[in-house]
KEDREN-307167 format. One record per residue (C-alpha): residue number from 1; x negated, y negated, z; residue in three letters. Coordinates in Angstrom, 3 decimals. Example, Ala and Ser with C-alpha at 12.3 -4.5 7.8 and 13.67 -1.06 7.14 Angstrom:
KEDREN-307167
NODE / 1 / -12.300 / 4.500 / 7.800 / ALA;
NODE / 2 / -13.670 / 1.060 / 7.140 / SER;
This chain:
KEDREN-307167
NODE / 1 / -88.036 / -54.717 / 88.243 / MET;
NODE / 2 / -85.064 / -56.341 / 89.908 / THR;
NODE / 3 / -83.901 / -55.724 / 93.450 / ARG;
NODE / 4 / -80.830 / -54.021 / 92.031 / GLU;
NODE / 5 / -82.996 / -51.600 / 90.070 / GLU;
NODE / 6 / -85.134 / -50.932 / 93.145 / GLN;
NODE / 7 / -81.988 / -50.169 / 95.140 / ARG;
NODE / 8 / -80.617 / -47.915 / 92.391 / ASP;
NODE / 9 / -83.869 / -45.950 / 92.122 / VAL;
NODE / 10 / -83.964 / -45.599 / 95.923 / ALA;
NODE / 11 / -80.434 / -44.175 / 95.758 / LEU;
NODE / 12 / -81.549 / -41.752 / 93.039 / VAL;
NODE / 13 / -84.356 / -40.582 / 95.318 / ILE;
NODE / 14 / -81.948 / -40.023 / 98.206 / GLU;
NODE / 15 / -79.439 / -38.120 / 96.037 / ARG;
NODE / 16 / -82.137 / -35.904 / 94.601 / LEU;
NODE / 17 / -83.674 / -35.236 / 98.026 / LYS;
NODE / 18 / -80.297 / -33.892 / 99.113 / GLN;
NODE / 19 / -79.750 / -31.901 / 95.936 / HIS;
NODE / 20 / -83.256 / -30.407 / 95.945 / TYR;
NODE / 21 / -83.537 / -29.887 / 99.700 / ALA;
NODE / 22 / -85.680 / -26.799 / 99.052 / GLN;
NODE / 23 / -88.440 / -29.054 / 97.695 / LEU;
NODE / 24 / -90.577 / -31.297 / 99.901 / PRO;
NODE / 25 / -89.251 / -34.851 / 100.064 / GLU;
NODE / 26 / -92.660 / -36.113 / 98.990 / THR;
NODE / 27 / -92.384 / -34.078 / 95.793 / THR;
NODE / 28 / -88.989 / -35.528 / 94.962 / VAL;
NODE / 29 / -90.205 / -39.057 / 95.635 / THR;
NODE / 30 / -93.342 / -38.517 / 93.563 / ALA;
NODE / 31 / -91.408 / -37.136 / 90.594 / VAL;
NODE / 32 / -88.897 / -39.991 / 90.604 / VAL;
NODE / 33 / -91.661 / -42.571 / 90.997 / THR;
NODE / 34 / -93.654 / -41.080 / 88.116 / ALA;
NODE / 35 / -90.617 / -40.923 / 85.849 / VAL;
NODE / 36 / -89.662 / -44.485 / 86.748 / HIS;
NODE / 37 / -93.180 / -45.677 / 85.881 / ALA;
NODE / 38 / -92.726 / -44.333 / 82.346 / LYS;
NODE / 39 / -89.919 / -46.849 / 81.841 / PHE;
NODE / 40 / -91.818 / -49.923 / 83.054 / ARG;
NODE / 41 / -92.008 / -51.492 / 79.574 / ASN;
NODE / 42 / -88.391 / -50.877 / 78.587 / VAL;
NODE / 43 / -86.657 / -54.165 / 77.876 / ARG;
NODE / 44 / -83.093 / -53.073 / 78.626 / THR;
NODE / 45 / -83.321 / -52.366 / 82.331 / ARG;
NODE / 46 / -79.672 / -51.592 / 83.053 / SER;
NODE / 47 / -79.955 / -47.958 / 81.944 / LEU;
NODE / 48 / -83.300 / -47.241 / 83.573 / VAL;
NODE / 49 / -81.948 / -45.781 / 86.864 / PRO;
NODE / 50 / -79.651 / -43.387 / 84.973 / ALA;
NODE / 51 / -82.493 / -42.299 / 82.711 / LEU;
NODE / 52 / -84.805 / -41.881 / 85.690 / VAL;
NODE / 53 / -82.230 / -39.659 / 87.373 / GLU;
NODE / 54 / -81.700 / -37.555 / 84.260 / ARG;
NODE / 55 / -85.398 / -36.969 / 83.566 / PHE;
NODE / 56 / -86.226 / -36.480 / 87.253 / SER;
NODE / 57 / -83.451 / -33.903 / 87.565 / THR;
NODE / 58 / -84.881 / -32.009 / 84.632 / ARG;
NODE / 59 / -88.368 / -31.986 / 86.163 / GLU;
NODE / 60 / -87.156 / -31.097 / 89.644 / LEU;
NODE / 61 / -85.014 / -28.256 / 88.317 / THR;
NODE / 62 / -88.103 / -26.872 / 86.622 / HIS;
NODE / 63 / -90.104 / -27.147 / 89.868 / LEU;
NODE / 64 / -87.335 / -25.600 / 91.935 / ALA;
NODE / 65 / -87.040 / -22.565 / 89.684 / THR;
NODE / 66 / -90.771 / -22.018 / 89.167 / ALA;
């Protein structure tokens, strides 16, 4: 993982913490980290942060409405 990807994923975490303020920050961080781990073997890294945000949003929406 490049520094740029690390920065982008950190920004995803911060955006989602704000958007899902009703959830604990640790939950948001854990979801994003788990989703990001699923993409560790993807060769084309440029889209990973966007995919992480999309899948994390889906999971967090489910948690927030449960």
